[in-house]
ROROLUM-988385 format. One record per residue (C-alpha): x, y, z; residue in three letters; residue number from 1. Coordinates in nm, 4 decimals. Layout:
+----------+----------+----------+---------+-----+
|     east |    north |       up | residuo | num |
+----------+----------+----------+---------+-----+
|        X |        Y |        Z |     ALA | NUM |
...
+----------+----------+----------+---------+-----+
END
This chain:
+----------+----------+----------+---------+-----+
|     east |    north |       up | residuo | num |
+----------+----------+----------+---------+-----+
|  -0.4220 |   1.0554 |   1.8732 |     MET |   1 |
|  -0.6404 |   0.7863 |   1.7509 |     ARG |   2 |
|  -0.7358 |   1.0300 |   1.4897 |     ARG |   3 |
|  -0.3677 |   1.0901 |   1.3768 |     GLN |   4 |
|  -0.2718 |   0.7248 |   1.3480 |     ALA |   5 |
|  -0.5932 |   0.6708 |   1.1055 |     PHE |   6 |
|  -0.5025 |   0.9486 |   0.9150 |     TYR |   7 |
|  -0.1437 |   0.7620 |   0.9247 |     LEU |   8 |
|  -0.2853 |   0.4817 |   0.7822 |     VAL |   9 |
|  -0.4847 |   0.6262 |   0.5169 |     THR |  10 |
|  -0.1717 |   0.8445 |   0.4042 |     ALA |  11 |
|   0.0144 |   0.5270 |   0.3881 |     VAL |  12 |
|  -0.2595 |   0.2738 |   0.1888 |     ILE |  13 |
|  -0.3610 |   0.5874 |  -0.0410 |     GLY |  14 |
|   0.0040 |   0.6592 |  -0.1450 |     VAL |  15 |
|   0.1180 |   0.2779 |  -0.2059 |     GLN |  16 |
|  -0.2234 |   0.2322 |  -0.3912 |     LEU |  17 |
|  -0.1316 |   0.5476 |  -0.5906 |     ALA |  18 |
|   0.1926 |   0.3900 |  -0.6949 |     LEU |  19 |
|   0.0212 |   0.0697 |  -0.7404 |     LEU |  20 |
|  -0.2389 |   0.2179 |  -1.0075 |     VAL |  21 |
|   0.0332 |   0.4151 |  -1.1222 |     PHE |  22 |
|   0.3272 |   0.1294 |  -1.1967 |     ALA |  23 |
|  -0.0076 |  -0.1003 |  -1.3345 |     THR |  24 |
|  -0.1164 |   0.1884 |  -1.6065 |     VAL |  25 |
|   0.2178 |   0.2439 |  -1.7003 |     THR |  26 |
|   0.2689 |  -0.0991 |  -1.7925 |     CYS |  27 |
|  -0.0242 |  -0.1415 |  -1.9731 |     MET |  28 |
|   0.0229 |   0.2238 |  -2.1626 |     LEU |  29 |
|   0.4168 |   0.1336 |  -2.2910 |     LEU |  30 |
|   0.3306 |  -0.2385 |  -2.3261 |     ARG |  31 |
|   0.6604 |  -0.3519 |  -2.1525 |     ILE |  32 |
|   0.6722 |  -0.7150 |  -2.1767 |     ASN |  33 |
|   0.7761 |  -0.7597 |  -1.8092 |     LYS |  34 |
|   0.4710 |  -0.6043 |  -1.6780 |     CYS |  35 |
|   0.2327 |  -0.9652 |  -1.7025 |     ASP |  36 |
|   0.1008 |  -0.9166 |  -1.3872 |     GLY |  37 |
|   0.2295 |  -1.1323 |  -1.1676 |     SER |  38 |
|   0.4031 |  -0.8985 |  -0.9225 |     LYS |  39 |
|   0.1049 |  -0.7231 |  -0.8477 |     ILE |  40 |
|  -0.0447 |  -0.9760 |  -0.6059 |     GLU |  41 |
|   0.2656 |  -0.9899 |  -0.4093 |     SER |  42 |
|   0.2523 |  -0.5923 |  -0.4474 |     LEU |  43 |
|  -0.1406 |  -0.6107 |  -0.2596 |     LEU |  44 |
|   0.0415 |  -0.8807 |   0.0145 |     THR |  45 |
|   0.2807 |  -0.6353 |   0.0943 |     MET |  46 |
|   0.0514 |  -0.3688 |   0.1436 |     ILE |  47 |
|  -0.2286 |  -0.5541 |   0.3328 |     THR |  48 |
|   0.0881 |  -0.6726 |   0.5453 |     THR |  49 |
|   0.2199 |  -0.2902 |   0.6591 |     GLN |  50 |
|  -0.1549 |  -0.2073 |   0.6741 |     VAL |  51 |
|  -0.2165 |  -0.4675 |   0.9729 |     PHE |  52 |
|   0.1126 |  -0.3642 |   1.1138 |     ALA |  53 |
|   0.0630 |  -0.0142 |   1.1453 |     LEU |  54 |
|  -0.2821 |  -0.1121 |   1.3097 |     TYR |  55 |
|  -0.1633 |  -0.3564 |   1.5536 |     ALA |  56 |
|   0.1313 |  -0.0491 |   1.6695 |     ALA |  57 |
|  -0.1677 |   0.1567 |   1.6805 |     GLU |  58 |
|  -0.3702 |  -0.0749 |   1.9271 |     LYS |  59 |
|  -0.0767 |  -0.1470 |   2.1019 |     SER |  60 |
|  -0.0366 |   0.2283 |   2.1978 |     GLY |  61 |
|   0.3435 |   0.1944 |   1.9598 |     LEU |  62 |
|   0.2071 |   0.4935 |   1.7484 |     VAL |  63 |
|   0.1878 |   0.7994 |   1.9806 |     LYS |  64 |
+----------+----------+----------+---------+-----+
END
C-alpha cells in the first residue's frame, strides 16, 4: 500500500507541476499582460499543501 500511496503523491505532484510549467510557458510565449508572476507563488503553496495533506493521509492510514 505504501508504494501505491507514493505513486499517487508522485502523480499528483507531476500533473500539478506540469500544469504550472505549461501555464507559465504559455504566458511567456503569448505575452499576456495578466501574467505577471504573482500567482505562481500561490500555486506552489497550494501544491505543497496538497502534497503534505496526501502524505499525512497516507501516514494516518486514511489512504488504503
